[in-house]
C-alpha positions in Angstrom: 0.0 0.0 0.0 1.4 3.4 -0.9 1.9 6.2 1.7 -1.2 8.1 0.7 -3.3 5.0 0.9 -2.0 4.3 4.4 -2.6 7.9 5.5 -6.1 7.5 4.3 -6.5 4.4 6.5 -5.2 6.4 9.4 -7.6 9.2 8.6 -10.5 6.8 8.7 -9.3 5.2 11.9 -9.1 8.7 13.5 -12.8 9.3 12.9 -13.6 7.0 15.9 -12.0 9.1 18.6 -12.6 12.4 16.7 -16.4 11.8 17.0 -16.2 12.2 20.8 -14.0 15.4 20.9 -16.8 17.9 20.0 -18.7 16.8 23.1 -15.7 17.5 25.3 -15.1 20.9 23.6 -18.7 22.0 24.0 -18.8 21.0 27.7 -15.6 22.9 28.4 -16.8 25.9 26.5 -20.2 26.0 28.2 -18.7 25.5 31.6 -16.2 28.3 31.0 -19.0 30.6 29.8 -21.0 30.0 33.0 -17.9 30.6 35.2 -15.1 32.4 33.2 -13.1 33.4 36.2 -13.3 30.3 38.3 -13.7 27.5 35.7 -16.2 25.7 37.9 -15.0 26.9 41.3 -18.0 29.3 41.6 -20.8 27.4 39.9 -21.7 23.7 40.4 -23.1 23.3 36.9 -20.0 24.8 35.5 -17.8 22.5 37.5 -19.7 19.4 36.2 -19.3 20.7 32.6 -15.7 21.8 32.9 -14.5 18.6 34.5 -16.7 16.4 32.3 -15.2 18.1 29.2 -11.7 17.8 30.7 -12.3 14.1 31.0 -12.4 14.0 27.2 -10.1 16.7 26.1 -7.3 16.1 28.6 -7.2 12.4 27.6 -7.0 12.7 23.9 -3.8 10.6 23.8 -5.7 7.7 25.3 -8.6 8.1 22.9 -6.3 8.2 19.9 -4.2 5.3 21.1 -7.3 3.1 21.5 -9.2 4.4 18.5 -6.4 4.3 16.0 -5.3 0.8 17.0 -8.8 -0.4 16.8 -9.5 1.2 13.4 -6.3 0.0 11.8 -6.4 -3.6 13.1 -7.4 -6.0 10.3 -10.5 -7.2 12.2 -11.1 -4.2 14.5 -10.2 -6.4 17.4 -10.2 -5.3 21.0 -6.8 -6.8 21.6 -5.3 -4.2 19.3 -7.1 -1.4 21.1 -5.9 -2.7 24.5 -2.3 -2.9 23.1 -2.5 0.7 21.9 -3.5 1.9 25.4 -0.8 -0.3 27.0 1.9 1.2 24.7 0.8 4.7 25.5 0.8 4.0 29.3 4.4 2.8 29.0 5.5 5.9 27.1 3.7 8.1 29.7 5.3 6.4 32.6 8.8 6.7 31.1 8.9 9.8 29.0 6.5 11.8 31.2 8.5 11.0 34.4 11.4 13.2 35.1 12.8 10.8 37.7 13.0 8.0 35.2 14.5 10.4 32.6 17.1 11.3 35.1 18.0 7.7 35.7 18.3 7.1 31.9 20.3 10.2 31.0 22.2 10.7 34.2 21.1 14.3 34.5 19.7 15.2 37.9 16.2 16.6 37.8 17.4 19.8 39.5 19.8 20.4 36.6 17.2 20.0 33.9 16.3 23.1 32.0 12.7 24.5 32.1 12.2 23.5 28.4 13.3 19.9 29.3 10.8 19.8 32.2 8.0 21.2 30.0 8.9 18.8 27.2 8.6 15.8 29.6 5.2 17.1 30.7 4.0 17.5 27.1 5.4 14.2 25.9 2.0 12.5 26.1 -0.2 14.1 23.5 -2.6 13.3 20.7 0.4 12.6 18.6 1.8 10.1 21.0 -1.5 8.4 21.1 -1.7 8.2 17.4 1.8 6.9 17.2 1.2 4.1 19.7 -2.1 3.3 18.0 -0.3 2.8 14.7 2.5 0.7 16.4 0.0 -1.5 18.2 -2.2 -2.1 15.1 0.9 -2.9 13.0 2.1 -5.4 15.5 -1.4 -6.9 15.8 -1.8 -7.3 12.1 1.6 -9.0 12.0 1.5 -11.2 15.1 -2.2 -11.9 16.1 -2.0 -15.4 14.6 1.5 -16.3 15.7 2.1 -19.8 17.0 4.5 -20.4 19.9 6.0 -23.6 21.1 3.5 -25.7 23.1 5.0 -24.8 26.4 4.4 -21.1 25.7 1.2 -21.7 23.7 -1.0 -19.7 26.1 0.9 -16.6 25.1 0.4 -17.1 21.4 -2.0 -15.5 19.0 -3.7 -12.3 20.2 -2.2 -12.6 23.7 1.3 -12.1 22.1 0.3 -8.7 20.8 0.4 -6.8 24.1 3.7 -8.4 24.9 5.4 -7.4 21.8 3.8 -4.0 21.9 5.2 -3.5 25.4 8.7 -4.3 24.2 8.3 -1.9 21.3 7.0 0.8 23.6 10.0 0.6 25.9 12.4 1.0 22.9 10.3 4.0 21.6 10.3 5.6 25.1 14.1 5.4 25.4 14.5 7.0 22.0 12.0 9.7 23.0 13.8 10.4 26.2 16.7 11.7 24.2 15.0 13.0 21.0 11.9 14.7 22.4 13.5 17.3 24.7 16.1 18.1 22.0 13.4 18.8 19.4 11.3 20.6 21.9 14.2 22.8 23.0 15.1 23.7 19.4 11.6 24.9 18.8 11.7 27.0 21.9 14.9 28.6 20.7 13.3 29.2 17.3 10.3 30.8 18.9 12.6 33.2 20.9 14.4 34.1 17.7 11.2 35.3 15.9 9.6 36.9 19.0 11.1 40.3 18.1 9.7 40.4 14.6 6.4 42.0 15.3 3.5 41.1 13.0 5.7 38.9 10.8 6.7 37.0 13.9 3.1 36.5 14.8 2.4 35.1 11.3 5.4 32.7 11.5 4.2 31.6 15.0 0.7 31.0 13.6 2.1 28.9 10.7 4.2 26.6 12.9 1.5 26.5 15.6 -0.8 24.8 13.2 1.8 22.8 11.3 3.1 21.2 14.5 -0.2 20.1 15.9 0.0 16.6 14.2 3.2 15.9 16.2 2.1 17.6 19.4 5.0 20.1 19.4 3.0 23.3 19.0 3.1 23.5 22.8 6.8 24.4 22.5 6.0 27.6 20.7 3.0 28.3 22.9 5.3 28.4 25.9 7.2 31.2 24.2 4.5 33.4 22.8 1.3 33.0 24.9 2.7 31.8 28.2 5.5 33.1 30.3 8.6 31.1 29.3 10.5 34.2 28.0 8.3 37.0 29.5 5.8 37.6 26.6 2.9 36.0 28.5 0.4 37.3 25.9 -2.7 35.7 27.5 -2.1 36.7 31.1 -1.1 40.2 30.3 -4.0 40.8 27.9 -6.6 39.6 30.4 -5.1 41.4 33.4 -4.6 44.6 31.5 -0.9 44.8 32.4 0.5 44.5 28.9 1.2 47.1 26.2 -1.7 48.6 24.2 -1.2 47.7 20.5 1.3 44.9 21.3 -0.2 42.5 23.8 -2.7 40.3 22.1 -1.0 40.1 18.8 -0.4 36.4 19.3 -4.1 35.6 20.0 -6.3 37.8 17.9 -5.5 36.1 14.5 -6.8 32.8 15.8 -10.4 34.0 15.9 -10.9 34.4 12.1 -9.7 30.9 11.1 -10.9 29.0 14.2 -14.4 30.4 14.4 -15.0 31.1 10.8 -12.5 29.6 8.4 -12.4 26.0 9.7 -16.2 25.7 10.1 -16.5 26.9 6.4 -14.0 24.1 5.6 -16.3 21.7 7.2 -19.1 22.9 4.9 -16.8 22.4 1.9 -15.9 18.9 3.0 -19.6 18.1 3.5 -20.6 19.5 0.1 -17.7 17.4 -1.5 -18.7 14.2 0.2 -20.2 11.4 -1.9 -24.0 11.6 -1.8 -24.3 8.2 0.0 -21.9 9.4 2.7 -23.2 12.8 3.4 -25.5 11.7 6.2 -22.7 9.7 7.8 -20.2 12.5 7.8 -22.6 15.4 8.2 -23.2 14.8 11.9 -19.5 14.7 12.7 -18.6 17.7 10.6 -21.6 19.7 11.8 -20.8 19.0 15.5 -17.1 19.8 14.9 -18.0 23.1 13.2 -20.3 24.1 16.0 -17.7 23.3 18.6 -15.1 25.4 16.7 -17.5 28.4 16.4 -18.5 28.4 20.1 -15.3 27.3 21.8 -12.4 27.5 19.3 -11.7 23.8 19.7 -10.6 22.9 16.2 -8.8 19.5 16.7 -11.9 17.5 15.6 -11.8 19.3 12.2 -8.0 19.3 11.8 -7.5 15.7 12.6 -10.3 14.9 10.1 -8.2 16.0 7.2 -4.6 16.4 8.2 -3.7 12.8 7.4 -5.9 12.2 4.4 -5.0 15.5 2.8 -1.6 16.6 4.2 -1.0 19.2 1.4 -4.3 20.8 2.3 -3.3 20.9 5.9 -0.2 22.9 4.9 -2.4 25.3 3.1 -4.5 25.6 6.3 -1.3 26.5 8.3 -0.4 29.2 5.7 -3.9 30.7 6.0 -3.5 30.6 9.8 -0.3 32.5 9.4 -2.0 35.1 7.2 -4.7 35.5 9.7 -2.3 36.2 12.6 -0.2 38.5 10.4 -3.3 40.6 9.3 -4.7 40.9 12.8 -1.3 41.9 14.3 -0.4 44.4 11.6 -3.8 46.0 11.6 -3.9 46.0 15.4 -7.3 44.3 15.6 -7.0 42.7 19.0 -9.1 40.3 21.1 -7.9 37.6 23.5 -8.7 34.2 24.8 -8.0 32.1 27.9 -9.6 29.0 26.4 -9.4 29.3 22.6 -10.4 31.4 19.7 -14.1 30.9 19.8 -17.2 33.0 20.2 -17.4 32.7 24.0 -13.9 34.1 24.6 -14.4 36.7 21.9 -17.5 38.1 23.7 -15.8 38.0 27.1 -12.7 39.9 25.8 -14.6 42.4 23.7 -14.5 45.3 26.2 -11.2 44.6 27.9 -8.7 47.5 28.1 -6.2 46.1 25.7 -8.9 45.0 23.1 -8.6 47.1 19.9 -11.3 47.2 17.2 -12.3 43.5 18.0 -15.3 43.9 15.7 -12.9 44.0 12.7 -12.0 40.4 13.5 -15.6 39.5 12.7 -15.2 41.0 9.2 -11.9 39.3 8.8 -13.6 36.1 9.9 -16.2 36.3 7.2 -13.6 36.9 4.6 -11.6 33.9 5.9 -14.8 31.8 5.8 -15.1 32.6 2.0 -11.4 31.9 1.5 -11.4 28.6 3.4 -14.6 27.3 1.7 -13.3 28.2 -1.8 -9.8 26.8 -1.3 -11.0 23.6 0.3 -13.7 22.9 -2.2 -11.4 23.7 -5.2 -8.5 21.5 -3.8 -10.8 18.6 -2.8 -12.4 18.4 -6.2 -9.4 19.3 -8.3 -7.0 16.9 -6.7 -9.6 14.3 -5.6 -8.6 14.6 -2.0 -10.0 11.8 0.3 -11.5 14.0 2.9 -14.3 12.6 5.1 -17.0 11.1 2.9 -14.8 10.8 -0.2 -12.8 7.7 0.7 -12.2 5.0 -1.9 -14.4 2.0 -1.5 -12.3 -0.4 0.5 -11.1 -3.4 -1.4 -11.8 -6.3 1.0 -8.5 -7.7 2.1 -8.3 -11.4 1.9 -8.1 -12.6 5.4 -5.6 -15.4 5.7 -7.8 -17.1 8.4 -10.6 -17.6 5.8 -8.3 -20.0 4.0 -7.3 -21.9 7.1 -8.3 -25.4 6.1 -8.2 -26.7 9.7 -10.9 -24.3 10.7 -13.0 -25.2 7.7 -12.5 -28.9 8.5 -13.6 -28.4 12.1 -16.6 -26.4 10.9 -17.6 -29.1 8.4 -17.3 -31.9 11.0 -19.5 -29.8 13.4 -22.3 -29.5 10.8 -21.4 -26.1 9.4 -22.7 -22.6 10.5 -26.3 -23.8 10.2 -25.7 -26.1 13.1 -23.8 -23.6 15.3 -25.4 -20.9 17.4 -22.2 -19.7 19.1 -18.4 -20.2 18.7 -16.0 -19.3 21.5 -12.8 -20.6 22.9 -10.7 -20.7 26.0 -7.0 -21.6 26.4 -7.1 -25.1 24.8 -10.6 -25.8 23.6 -13.4 -24.7 21.4 -16.5 -23.8 23.3 -19.5 -24.4 21.1 -23.3 -24.2 21.2 -25.1 -26.4 18.6 -28.6 -26.8 17.4 -28.2 -30.6 17.0 -25.3 -32.2 18.7 -26.1 -35.6 17.3 -24.8 -34.7 13.8 -21.3 -33.8 15.0 -18.7 -36.2 13.5 -16.5 -36.9 16.6 -14.3 -39.4 14.7 -13.5 -36.7 12.1 -12.8 -34.1 14.8 -10.2 -36.4 16.3 -8.8 -37.1 12.9 -8.3 -33.4 12.3 -6.4 -33.1 15.5 -8.8 -32.8 18.4 -7.5 -34.5 21.6 -10.9 -34.9 23.1 -14.6 -34.0 22.8 -16.7 -33.1 25.8 -20.5 -32.9 25.7 -22.1 -30.6 28.2 -25.8 -30.9 28.3 -28.0 -31.2 25.3 -26.5 -28.5 23.1 -23.0 -27.6 24.4 -19.8 -29.1 23.2 -16.1 -28.5 23.9 -13.5 -29.7 21.5 -10.0 -29.9 23.0 -7.5 -28.9 20.3 -4.6 -27.3 22.2 -3.2 -23.8 22.4 -4.4 -22.9 18.9 -8.0 -23.0 20.0 -8.4 -19.2 19.9 -7.0 -18.9 16.4 -9.2 -21.7 15.1 -12.3 -20.2 16.7 -11.5 -16.9 15.2 -11.0 -18.4 11.8 -14.3 -20.4 12.0 -16.1 -17.1 12.7 -14.6 -15.5 9.6 -15.7 -18.3 7.3 -18.8 -17.0 5.5 -22.0 -18.6 6.4 -22.8 -19.0 2.7 -19.6 -20.9 1.9 -20.1 -24.4 0.5 -18.1 -26.8 2.7 -18.6 -29.7 0.4 -15.2 -29.2 -1.2 -13.5 -29.2 2.2 -11.4 -32.4 2.5 -11.4 -33.8 6.0 -8.9 -36.5 7.1 -10.2 -40.0 7.7 -10.0 -41.4 11.3 -7.7 -44.3 11.9 -7.9 -45.9 15.4 
């Protein structure tokens, strides 16, 4: 499969966790609107909404690790999803723990720079979740049918996937311990170097802020420009009124036009470009994502919906974000946010002392809505980009287990799907419920390889076949009920 095809698969897998993000964004935004100063400390309903929303938005890494692993696994198996979560937890415990980092690198925690400490705290992100989801799914697809020696048979098949994922996660974590802080620190230094460039610097910040979201490193630049790493502290100074009129707010204002107007318009373009049969399916997700962006400025559900399936279009989005920040900063149209660039923060900041002509950001927003809609619709149609609802019809992959003759032989000896009401397994045996147990050919089952047949009641049967039981049961389930088993050759029994 080519790289674009694989990115398309990732994009489709992302739709599972993306679908829940708008709920978190809306809860956070509404809770913040009810209690903008206390974030729930002064209002019980706001507290419920804020912390309910945080339960989703603060755990994006977990959602993406589970959702991507599940979506990319050949059979959407829960073992892959569990392995994705397991891999992420290992990364979190190693890369997100300064004490462990100190043990690995030999650098005392007290001697770590502020950027290294922040890098460790930011190591677990949506990107990390996606990465571990991909790793877990890849390992699942490769090893979920692995056969181990009889003594280790219990750990074969799907049970082997969490084990190998754990080992891979440890290796990835050790690499990240050295690489992640270095990359993070380089971005911080880059941010410092452009912080004296005025409106142009704001535009460059906007471009890289969006461009780095897929890998979770936009936080490095945020520490420079909107927080207090180097003294700019754009958000705090804007809301407290302690900044400089005409300067403070330049790194916030330009977010409003593309977050609250541009990206929702992009959602409309993607909806209009979806295939007719898919519009109902994608319309709900795109509509909820657009509403979330308008009200709260939470745009990740939109951006993750197209960043992997149309990476070139995502670069265009980053350029438009840069243009938005540059225009707002150079024209000195200022508003601010504490949460994000949505309508709630815009209204709350409208009359603050350092706000300058914030109404002009509305006009800029409408202009960007037209630009985003036009650019997205043109690019999607012209280059046949596989945005939500435009995916290629999947070519069903031939599942190797449907050709597993042993499973077909067992199924034939049991009377076929028409005689089975349930197929399950434990460590060494098939656990079956049958309609008519009398037609089961026990001699053939033993000729195939069964070590024993145990009848339990009138309709339940256990076939003892050894540690491959789980794989055989899985293969039996995947054999189509319409398959004619008359051509399946079963071995003859010899006493």
